[in-house]
C-alpha positions in Angstrom: 69.6 3.3 -1.9 66.5 4.5 -3.8 64.8 1.1 -3.5 65.4 1.1 0.2 64.0 4.6 0.6 60.9 3.7 -1.4 60.4 0.5 0.6 60.5 2.6 3.8 57.8 5.0 2.5 55.8 2.0 1.2 55.9 0.5 4.6 54.7 3.8 6.2 51.8 4.0 3.7 50.8 0.4 4.4 50.7 1.0 8.1 48.7 4.3 7.5 46.0 2.6 5.5 45.9 -0.4 7.9 45.3 1.8 10.9 42.8 4.1 9.4 41.2 1.3 7.4 40.7 -0.5 10.8 39.0 2.6 12.1 36.9 3.0 8.9 35.6 -0.6 9.2 34.5 -0.1 12.8 33.2 3.5 12.4 29.4 4.3 12.0 29.3 3.7 8.3 26.8 0.8 8.0 23.2 1.7 7.4 20.0 0.2 8.6 17.3 1.0 6.1 13.6 0.5 6.0 12.8 -0.3 2.4 9.1 -1.3 2.6 9.9 -4.4 0.6 8.4 -7.7 1.8 10.6 -10.9 1.3 7.6 -13.2 1.0 8.2 -16.2 -1.3 4.5 -17.0 -1.7 4.0 -13.5 -3.2 6.2 -14.3 -6.1 4.1 -17.2 -7.5 1.8 -16.7 -10.5 -1.5 -18.5 -10.0 -3.7 -19.5 -13.0 -7.4 -18.5 -12.7 -8.4 -19.3 -16.3 -11.0 -21.9 -15.3 -13.2 -19.3 -13.5 -15.7 -16.9 -15.0 -15.7 -13.3 -13.8 -19.0 -11.6 -12.8 -17.7 -8.2 -13.7 -16.2 -6.4 -16.6 -12.9 -4.8 -15.3 -11.1 -2.6 -17.5 -7.5 -1.7 -16.4 -5.8 1.5 -17.4 -2.8 0.6 -19.5 -0.2 3.3 -19.9 1.7 2.9 -23.2 4.6 5.0 -22.0 5.3 2.9 -18.9 7.5 -0.2 -19.2 7.0 -3.4 -17.3 9.4 -4.7 -14.7 11.9 -6.9 -16.4 12.2 -9.3 -13.5 8.6 -10.5 -14.1 7.7 -10.1 -17.7 10.5 -9.8 -20.3 13.3 -7.4 -20.7 12.4 -4.6 -23.2 14.6 -2.7 -25.6 15.7 0.9 -24.7 13.2 2.4 -27.2 9.9 4.2 -27.2 8.1 1.0 -28.4 7.3 -2.2 -26.5 8.9 -5.4 -27.3 6.2 -7.5 -29.1 6.4 -10.4 -26.7 5.9 -8.1 -23.8 2.5 -7.0 -25.0 1.4 -10.5 -25.8 2.5 -11.8 -22.4 0.8 -9.0 -20.6 -2.5 -9.6 -22.5 -2.3 -13.4 -21.7 -1.5 -12.6 -18.1 -4.5 -10.3 -17.8 -6.9 -12.8 -19.4 -5.5 -15.5 -17.1 -6.5 -13.3 -14.1 -9.9 -12.2 -15.2 -9.3 -8.7 -16.5 -11.9 -7.9 -19.3 -9.8 -5.4 -21.2 -7.5 -2.4 -21.3 -8.1 1.3 -21.4 -5.1 2.2 -23.6 -3.7 5.6 -22.3 -1.8 7.4 -25.0 0.4 10.2 -23.9 -0.3 12.1 -27.1 1.8 14.8 -28.7 1.1 17.0 -31.7 4.3 15.7 -33.4 3.9 12.0 -32.7 0.7 10.5 -34.1 -1.3 8.1 -32.1 -1.1 5.5 -34.9 2.7 5.7 -34.7 2.6 4.7 -31.1 -0.4 2.3 -31.0 -0.5 0.5 -34.3 1.8 -2.4 -33.3 0.3 -2.6 -29.8 -3.3 -2.7 -31.0 -2.5 -5.3 -33.7 -1.1 -7.6 -31.1 -4.1 -6.9 -28.8 -6.4 -7.8 -31.7 -4.5 -11.0 -32.3 -5.5 -12.0 -28.8 -9.1 -10.7 -29.3 -8.7 -8.6 -26.2 -11.2 -5.7 -25.6 -9.8 -2.2 -25.4 -10.8 1.4 -25.7 -8.7 4.5 -26.3 -7.8 7.2 -23.7 -6.1 10.4 -24.8 -3.7 12.1 -22.4 -1.7 15.1 -23.6 1.9 15.5 -22.7 2.2 18.4 -20.3 5.3 19.5 -21.9 3.2 20.5 -24.9 0.3 21.9 -22.9 1.3 25.6 -23.0 2.4 25.3 -26.7 -1.0 23.9 -27.6 -2.9 26.6 -25.7 -0.8 29.4 -27.2 -1.3 28.0 -30.7 -5.0 28.0 -30.2 -4.9 31.7 -29.2 -2.8 32.6 -32.2 -4.5 30.4 -34.8 -8.2 29.5 -34.5 -8.0 26.9 -37.3 -5.4 25.0 -35.3 -8.0 23.5 -33.0 -10.0 22.0 -35.9 -6.9 20.7 -37.6 -5.8 19.0 -34.4 -9.2 17.5 -33.9 -9.1 16.1 -37.5 -5.7 14.5 -36.8 -7.1 12.8 -33.6 -10.2 11.6 -35.5 -8.1 10.3 -38.3 -6.0 8.4 -35.8 -8.8 6.7 -33.8 -11.6 6.3 -36.4 -10.3 2.9 -37.6 -10.2 1.5 -34.1 -13.8 2.3 -33.2 -15.2 -0.2 -35.8 -13.1 -3.1 -34.4 -15.1 -6.0 -33.0 -13.0 -5.9 -29.8 -13.3 -2.1 -29.2 -15.3 -1.6 -26.0 -18.8 -0.2 -26.6 -21.8 0.6 -24.3 -25.1 0.0 -26.0 -23.3 -0.5 -29.3 -21.7 3.0 -28.9 -17.9 3.2 -28.8 -16.4 5.1 -25.9 -13.4 7.5 -25.9 -11.6 8.6 -22.7 -9.9 12.0 -22.5 -7.8 13.2 -19.5 -8.7 16.8 -18.7 -6.1 19.4 -17.9 -7.1 22.6 -19.8 -9.9 24.5 -21.5 -8.5 23.4 -24.7 -9.7 19.8 -24.0 -13.3 21.0 -23.9 -12.9 22.7 -27.3 -11.3 19.5 -28.6 -14.3 17.5 -27.5 -16.7 20.0 -29.2 -14.7 19.8 -32.4 -14.7 16.0 -32.4 -18.6 16.1 -32.1 -18.9 18.7 -34.9 -16.6 17.1 -37.3 -16.5 13.7 -39.0 -18.5 11.8 -36.3 -21.5 14.1 -36.9 -21.1 14.2 -40.7 -21.2 10.4 -40.9 -24.1 10.2 -38.3 -21.8 8.3 -36.0 -22.1 8.5 -32.3 -19.3 8.5 -29.7 -19.5 8.6 -25.9 -16.9 10.8 -24.2 -15.5 9.8 -20.8 -13.8 12.8 -19.3 -11.2 11.8 -16.7 -9.7 14.0 -14.0 -6.7 13.6 -11.8 -7.6 16.2 -9.2 -10.6 17.3 -7.2 -12.0 19.9 -9.6 -14.5 19.3 -12.2 -15.2 22.3 -14.4 -18.9 23.3 -14.9 -18.6 23.6 -18.7 -17.8 19.9 -19.1 -21.5 19.1 -18.3 -22.1 20.2 -21.9 -19.1 18.5 -23.6 -18.9 15.2 -21.8 -21.4 12.2 -21.7 -20.0 11.2 -18.3 -16.9 11.7 -16.3 -14.7 10.0 -13.8 -12.8 11.9 -11.1 -9.6 10.3 -9.9 -8.7 11.0 -6.3 -5.9 13.5 -5.8 -2.5 11.8 -5.8 -1.4 14.1 -3.0 -3.1 12.5 0.0 -0.3 12.8 2.5 0.9 9.2 2.3 4.2 7.6 1.3 4.9 8.0 -2.4 6.7 4.7 -2.7 3.8 2.5 -1.6 1.7 0.8 -4.2 -1.8 2.3 -4.5 -4.8 1.0 -6.3 -7.9 3.0 -7.3 -11.0 1.4 -8.8 -14.2 3.0 -10.1 -17.4 1.7 -11.5 -20.0 3.1 -13.8 -23.4 1.5 -14.4 -24.8 1.1 -17.8 -28.4 0.8 -16.6 -28.1 4.0 -14.7 -26.3 6.0 -17.4 -27.9 4.9 -20.7 -31.7 4.8 -20.5 -32.9 6.3 -23.8 -31.5 9.6 -24.8 -28.7 11.0 -22.6 -29.7 14.5 -21.4 -27.4 15.1 -18.5 -24.1 13.4 -17.8 -23.5 11.5 -14.5 -20.4 12.1 -12.4 -18.8 8.8 -11.4 -17.5 9.3 -7.9 -18.1 5.9 -6.5 -14.4 5.0 -6.0 -12.4 3.1 -3.5 -8.8 4.0 -2.5 -6.4 1.2 -1.4 -3.1 2.7 -0.5 -0.1 0.8 0.5 0.4 -2.7 1.6 -0.1 -5.6 2.2 -1.8 -7.1 -0.7 -4.2 -8.8 1.7 -5.7 -5.4 2.5 -6.3 -4.8 -1.3 -8.1 -8.2 -1.4 -10.4 -7.3 1.5 -11.2 -3.9 0.2 -11.7 -4.9 -3.3 -13.9 -7.8 -2.4 -16.0 -5.6 -0.2 -16.3 -3.1 -3.1 -17.4 -5.8 -5.5 -20.0 -7.0 -3.0 -21.5 -3.5 -3.1 -21.3 -3.4 -6.9 -23.0 -6.7 -7.6 -26.5 -5.4 -7.2 -26.0 -3.4 -10.6 -26.3 -5.2 -13.9 -23.8 -5.0 -16.7 -21.3 -3.2 -14.7 -18.0 -1.9 -15.9 -15.2 -1.3 -13.3 -12.3 1.1 -14.2 -9.2 0.0 -12.5 -6.2 2.4 -12.1 -4.0 0.9 -13.2 -2.2 -2.1 -14.8 1.2 -0.3 -15.0 1.2 3.3 -13.8 4.6 3.1 -12.1 5.0 6.9 -12.1 2.0 7.3 -9.9 2.6 4.0 -8.0 -0.6 2.5 -9.2 0.1 -0.9 -10.7 -1.4 -4.4 -10.7 1.2 -5.9 -12.9 3.8 -8.1 -11.2 6.6 -6.0 -9.6 9.7 -6.4 -7.4 8.1 -5.6 -4.1 5.2 -8.0 -4.1 5.7 -10.2 -7.1 2.4 -11.6 -8.4 0.6 -11.2 -5.1 -1.5 -8.1 -6.0 -2.6 -9.8 -9.3 -3.5 -13.1 -7.5 -5.4 -11.3 -4.8 -7.2 -9.3 -7.5 -8.3 -12.6 -9.0 -9.4 -14.1 -5.8 -11.6 -11.1 -5.2 -13.0 -11.0 -8.7 -13.8 -14.7 -8.8 -15.2 -14.5 -5.2 -12.5 -17.0 -3.9 -11.6 -17.3 -0.2 -8.0 -16.6 0.8 -7.5 -19.7 2.9 -4.4 -20.6 5.0 -3.3 -23.8 6.7 -2.4 -22.9 10.3 0.6 -25.0 11.6 0.6 -24.4 15.3 1.3 -27.8 16.8 4.6 -26.7 18.2 2.9 -23.9 20.2 0.2 -26.1 21.9 2.3 -28.1 24.3 4.4 -25.4 26.0 3.8 -21.7 26.5 6.1 -19.9 24.2 4.0 -16.8 24.0 4.0 -13.8 26.3 1.2 -11.1 26.2 2.1 -7.9 27.9 -0.7 -5.5 28.6 -0.4 -2.1 30.3 -3.8 -1.5 31.8 -4.2 2.3 32.5 -7.9 2.4 32.1 -9.4 -0.3 34.4 -12.8 -0.3 32.7 -11.2 -2.1 29.7 -10.3 -5.2 31.8 -13.1 -7.4 30.3 -12.4 -6.3 26.8 -8.8 -7.1 27.0 -9.3 -10.5 28.6 -11.8 -11.4 25.9 -9.3 -10.4 23.2 -6.4 -12.3 24.6 -8.8 -15.4 24.9 -8.8 -15.5 21.2 -5.2 -16.9 21.3 -5.7 -20.6 20.2 -2.5 -21.9 22.0 -0.9 -21.7 25.3 0.2 -18.2 26.5 1.3 -16.4 29.6 -0.3 -13.0 30.5 1.7 -10.1 32.0 -0.3 -7.0 33.1 1.0 -3.7 34.5 -1.3 -1.4 36.4 -0.8 2.0 38.1 -3.0 1.5 41.2 -3.3 -1.2 43.7 -7.0 -0.5 44.1 -7.8 -2.7 41.1 -5.3 -5.5 41.8 -7.7 -7.9 43.5 -10.5 -7.2 41.0 -8.2 -7.8 38.0 -6.8 -11.0 39.6 -10.3 -12.3 40.3 -11.3 -11.7 36.6 -8.2 -13.4 35.3 -8.8 -16.4 37.5 -12.4 -16.7 36.4 -12.3 -15.8 32.8 -8.8 -15.8 31.2 -7.4 -18.7 29.3 -3.8 -17.8 30.3 -1.5 -20.6 31.2 0.2 -18.2 33.8 -0.3 -14.6 34.8 1.6 -11.8 36.6 0.3 -8.5 37.7 2.7 -5.7 38.7 2.1 -2.2 40.0 4.1 0.5 38.3 4.6 4.3 38.5 2.5 6.3 36.1 5.4 7.1 34.0 6.5 6.3 30.4 2.9 5.5 29.2 2.8 1.8 28.1 6.4 1.7 26.9 8.3 1.8 30.2 6.1 -0.7 31.9 6.4 -3.0 28.9 10.2 -2.8 29.0 10.6 -3.2 32.8 8.1 -6.0 33.1 9.6 -8.2 30.4 13.4 -7.3 30.8 14.0 -10.5 32.9 11.1 -12.5 31.3 11.6 -12.1 27.6 14.3 -14.9 27.3 11.8 -17.6 28.2 9.6 -16.9 25.2 9.6 -17.2 21.5 6.9 -14.6 20.7 5.6 -11.6 22.4 2.5 -9.4 21.9 2.2 -5.9 23.4 -1.1 -4.0 23.8 -2.5 -1.3 26.1 -5.7 0.3 27.1 -5.7 3.1 24.6 -8.4 5.8 24.7 -6.9 9.1 23.4 -9.1 11.2 25.8 -8.6 14.4 23.7 -10.5 12.8 20.9 -12.5 9.9 22.4 -14.3 8.9 19.4 -11.2 8.6 17.4 -9.5 6.8 20.3 -12.2 4.2 20.4 -12.0 3.5 16.7 -8.2 3.3 16.8 -8.2 1.0 19.8 -10.8 -1.3 18.1 -8.8 -1.3 14.9 -5.6 -2.3 16.7 -7.1 -5.0 18.9 -9.0 -6.5 16.0 -5.9 -6.7 13.8 -3.8 -8.2 16.5 -6.3 -10.3 18.5 -9.7 -10.0 16.8 -10.5 -13.6 16.7 -9.0 -17.0 16.7 -8.3 -17.0 12.9 -6.6 -13.6 13.1 -4.2 -14.8 15.8 -3.7 -18.2 14.1 -2.7 -16.5 10.9 -0.1 -14.3 12.7 1.3 -17.2 14.6 1.3 -19.4 11.6 3.2 -16.8 9.6 5.8 -16.7 12.4 6.1 -20.4 12.5 6.4 -20.9 8.7 8.6 -18.0 7.9 12.0 -18.0 9.7 12.9 -14.5 8.7 9.6 -12.9 9.7 10.3 -11.1 13.0 7.6 -8.4 13.5 3.9 -8.0 12.6 1.9 -4.9 13.2 -1.3 -3.2 11.9 -1.2 -0.8 9.0 -1.4 2.8 10.2 -4.9 3.7 11.2 -6.6 5.9 8.7 -7.8 8.5 11.3 -4.2 9.5 12.1 -2.7 9.2 8.6 -2.3 13.0 8.2 0.1 13.2 11.2 1.8 9.8 10.7 5.0 11.1 9.2 5.5 14.2 11.4 8.8 13.9 13.2 10.0 16.6 15.5 13.5 17.7 16.2 13.3 16.5 19.8 12.0 13.0 18.8 14.9 12.8 16.3 17.3 13.5 19.1 15.9 10.7 21.2 16.0 8.3 18.1 19.7 9.1 17.6 20.3 8.4 21.4 18.5 5.0 21.1 20.5 4.3 17.9 23.8 5.0 19.7 22.8 2.4 22.4 21.2 -0.3 20.3 23.0 0.0 16.9 26.6 0.5 17.8 28.7 1.2 14.6 25.5 1.7 12.6 23.5 4.5 11.3 19.8 4.4 10.5 18.1 5.5 7.4 15.2 7.9 6.9 12.3 7.1 9.2 9.2 5.7 7.5 6.9 3.0 8.8 6.4 2.2 12.4 3.6 0.6 14.5 1.6 3.8 15.3 -0.1 3.1 18.6 2.7 0.9 19.7 0.8 -2.4 19.6 2.3 -5.4 17.8 3.4 -9.0 17.7 7.1 -9.8 17.6 9.5 -12.7 17.5 11.8 -12.2 20.6 15.0 -12.7 18.6 14.1 -9.7 16.4 13.9 -7.2 19.3 15.7 -8.7 22.3 18.3 -5.8 22.6 15.7 -3.4 23.8 15.3 -5.4 27.0 19.1 -5.4 27.7 19.3 -1.7 28.5 17.7 0.1 31.4 16.3 3.4 30.0 14.1 4.2 33.1 16.0 7.4 34.0 15.4 8.9 30.5 11.5 8.7 30.8 9.9 11.9 31.8 7.1 12.3 34.4 3.7 12.2 32.9 2.5 15.5 31.5 0.1 14.6 28.7 3.0 14.7 26.2 2.0 14.0 22.6 5.6 13.9 21.2 9.3 14.7 21.9 10.0 12.0 24.4 12.0 8.7 24.5 8.7 6.7 24.4 7.7 8.3 21.1 11.2 7.5 19.8 11.0 3.8 20.9 7.7 3.5 19.0 9.5 4.6 15.8 12.6 2.5 16.2 11.1 -1.0 16.4 11.5 -1.8 12.6 15.2 -0.7 12.7 15.8 -3.2 15.5 14.1 -5.9 13.5 16.2 -5.1 10.4 19.4 -4.8 12.5 18.8 -8.4 13.6 18.3 -9.6 10.0 14.6 -10.2 10.3 11.7 -9.0 8.1 8.5 -7.3 9.1 4.9 -7.4 7.9 2.0 -5.0 8.4 -1.5 -6.3 8.3 -5.0 -5.0 7.8 -8.3 -6.4 8.9 -11.8 -4.9 9.0 -13.2 -3.5 12.2 
């Protein structure tokens, strides 16, 4: 009797979980997330550049308290000290890629001596005869303690200076310690008045008694340089502020240079601020290559130049050159191509696109004076393509048709007249909703002007056009990427620098429209936090990665034109492209070219 009763309840429980488990499986629990990771096999390859000779001495900041990524170097122990083989591999990897040396950043504490942290590291660096110099950085946890101690005990400052001198004096005489004009250099991160006092005591103590000279590089991580440092420092470097309104999870690279000939002519009377830096924020690595190469071309006119590179492994600040999950060895490889002045060549495989038109270009032409510019840009497409243009007035129809017939390389063209509604978004969706299925790839652009800020609008438009259709090589590279990489579904320019401050602003109304679109396009799915999107709504796409957008008629939801700058469905569509791409199991890529 008991068994039968239990069996009855067991059957009820099974049915309960079967029913609600079915509802759970088909409820909105799956998440579409933009992770900013690029699944690019070629990025994971380590190239060897040992046969080349660098023109520059690049010193990469090496943070001793940051561990390397275990997927690319070696797995390290859960301790404060590095695994020996890790340091050796990092040095060999750096030498292979043309890095001159390391600026070893010690996160120094009063109760942990520098020698305790660095002795093993420096012995291994010496084994490889790899140049280095010491940079002191105080642990912020101890900052208030140090300052309070100084106020209570005036002898503490001198004692602390003596400890520092005792720790570093043996390094300065090493053959591979980096020197300028035969004078060793010491880097110090500044965070308080105490640091200035520390430098003074270094100068007054053992270095002066032994008639030794040391050059102090003061390093800042903010935008303030205190006036009194003109006395205490030989020269100083100001790192850009880390809070520049960009995504914190994007790799950033900063590099700086200082010129021996400019700094050290005879006796140093006044220090020189080093503010000639270049910021490379975000991806892709190709952008870093272009910016770094341009920077090096500007630097080459100076002789005996050191370049300070931030950083080899600063993961906390997202500044790292070392191989890492997101881009593998690509940053390091592109660094080497730039430092050795090598071209980034690609083989374009476009044979399959030459015989039949598989490419649609859709242009919304609101400003008719941009007709010639747009035709010239689309003529940079090196394979067959069809041209679709939407206009808001029949007054320019015949003029546009005449220009297309005379000057366009399009295999086929279509011009439609649309209501001035939905900006470029609604005309794009409506013109292509019955045509998209005939194509493999699509490119969307429009006649952007931004009349409220015309100068910015011109720069922005040129930037977008040149990244997407700038010349034959630009287009060939995009199409070759699509052809060679089956999972690549969407390519768009990196966010234009002129709008970067407002890039991540998302209003409540726009969020509502995004949720509405999600309910139509991603049934049974939620979307993650919004991040990247093609700002300006111009891009290339593989049709299979976005086709659902053409299956719905959203016309009734588009408002009449009223100079809106946000809060509409068209602004939501601009932000949802990448989720559609991920939903269809494709990857995306954002690109950067010069103007």
